[in-house]
N, C-alpha and C positions, 0 to 999 in steps of 0.2 A: 357612320353607322346609323344615326338617327335619320339621315336623309334617305338612305336605302330603305329603311323600314317604312318611312312615310310614302315613298314611291310605290312600294308593294301594297300598302293599304289603299292608296289612291287608285291603283290599277284594279285592285279587288273590288272596290266600291263602284268603279266604272263598269266592270263586267256585270256586277249585280244589277245595276240600274239599267244597263242595255238589255239584259235578259228579261227584265220586266216589260220592255217595249216590244216584245215579240208579237203582240196582238192576239186576238181571239183565234182559237183553232176552228177550222171548219167542222161542222157536226154532221152534215149529211153526206156520208160516204156510201158508196154502193159496192157490195161484195158478191152479189148474185145477179144472174141474168137468165131469163128464159130464152133458149135458142130456138128460133123458128126456122123451118125450112130444111131440116136435116132428113132428107128423103132417101139418100143413097148411102151405101157404105163408104163411098169416096168422100161424101160430105162429113161423115163422122170421123173418118181418118184425118181429114183436114183440121178438125178441132183438136184432136190429140197431138198432131204435129205442131199446131200453133201454140199449144200449151208448152210443149217441150222446148220449142225454139225461143219462146219468150223467157222461160226460166234460164236457159243457157245464156241469152242476151244479157240478163241481169246477173250473170256470173254465179248462179246457183248450180250446185252439183246434184244431179238427179239421184234419188235414192231408190224409189220404187215407181215403176210405170205399169199399172195393172189395169188393163181395159176390161177384164172380167169383173173386177171389184169397182170399176169406174173411178179410179183413184191415182193421183200422181203426188208423190212427196219428194222433198229435197232433204239433203243433209243439212244440219245446222251450220250456219256461217256467221262469223263475227261481223258485225255491222261496220260500215265505213268509218274511218277516222278522218280528221281534218285535212290531212295531206293526201288522202286518196280521192282526188278530184275526178278520176275517171270512173269511179263506181257510183251507182245509184241504187242503194238498197234501203234508203230512208227517204220519206217524201215530205216531211215537214221540218221546219227549223227546230221545233221542240225535240223531235226524235233525233235530229242531227246532233244537237248539243248533248242530249242524253247519251248518245253513243260515244261522243268524244270524252265525256266525263266519267263514264262507267263502262266496264266490259259488257257489251250487249250483243247477243246473237239472235238470229231469226231463222226460222225454217218455214217452208210453205207446204200447204196441203190443198190440193185442188180436186174437186169432185165434179163429175158429170153424171147427175142422177136424175131419175124420173120425178116429175112434178106430180104432186097429189091430185091436182084438178085439171091438168093439161096433158096433151099427148106429147108435147115437146119436152126435151130434157132441160135441166137447169144446170148452169155452170156456176159453181160456188168456189170462191177463193178465200182461204184462211191463212193469215200470216201470224205464226206464233212468235212471241217475243220472250227472251229469257235473259236474266242478269246473273253474272258470276258472283258467288258468295265464297270468300276465301279468307283465311286468317291473315292478319297484317304481317308483312314481311320485315325482316330485321336488316337494318342498315347500320353497320358500325364502321365501315371504311368507304372511301370514295370508289374503290374498285368494285364494291358490291353493286353499284349502279349498272355495271356491265352485265350482271346476272339477273337484272330485274325481270326480264321476260322468260328466263329459264326456270328449270325445276330444282336447281341446286341451292337457291337462296332459302335459308331456314325461316320459319315463322318467328314472330316476336315472342311468342310464348313457349317456343320449343316443340310445339305439336307438329307432327308430320303434315305438311301442307297438302300432299297428294290425297290423303284420306279425308280431308276436311273441305276440299274444294267441291262445289256443286253449282249447278245451274238452276236458278229459281224461276218458275213460270211467273211472268208479270203481265199476262193477258195477251190480247191480240193487237195488231197494228192495222186499224181500219183504213188509214191513209194509204198504206202500201198495198192493201188488198184492192182498193179502188184503182190505184195506179196499174197494178198487174192485170186486173180485169180489162182495163181499157187497152193495154198493150195487146192482150190476147185477141180482143175483138177487132183491133186495128189490123191484125195479121190476117184475119179471115177476109176473103175477097168480097167486096161489095156486090150485092145481088145474089151471091151464093146462098146467103142466109140473112135473116133480119133478127136483131136482138131487141127484145122488149123488156122493160123493167118488170121485175118480179113483184 
C-alpha cells in the first residue's frame, strides 16, 4: 500500500515538474488582416468559401453564415482530449493540457468588415473559450464510474446537476485565432489577393 502511494506521489511530482518546463508562450499572435485586392464579387465569394472550408476542416459546425452582417459563427465544440490525435482545435501545449484537465469548449466568430481608414475589408478571427462549471459528482460504487459522462449520476450535495451546470467565459484563444487566420489566408489563391498586417 505504501509503495503504491509513493508511486502515485512520484508520478504527480513528475507531472508537476514537467508542466513547469513548457517554456514561455508566444505573445505576438495575429487575429486580423487587411485584405487587399477584393475587386470582384467572385473574389469576395472566395473569402467566404475559404472561411467556411477552413472551419469545416477544423471540425467546427457552422452556426451562422450571414454575408449581409459580414459574420460567420460556429457552434460551441468541446476541445480535443489527449486521445483525439486527429483533431486540432488547440494550438499550444498550455491550451492542450488545459483541455485535457478541464472540460473546455471553443466557438469561433469571424467578421469581414470595413476598415476605418482603408477601402479594403478586414478579416478578424475571434476564438471564444469557455470552461464547464458543475457540482461534484457522487461516486459510492464502482458501477457509478460507467455513468460518469452521463446525466444520471447525482451530485455530491444532492443538488440537481442539470440546473447547476454552466459554461463560464474564460476569454479568447489568441493562438487558435492566429492558426485559423493563417489557414484561411492559405486557402486563398496567391495573386488573387494580398494580405497585409492590420
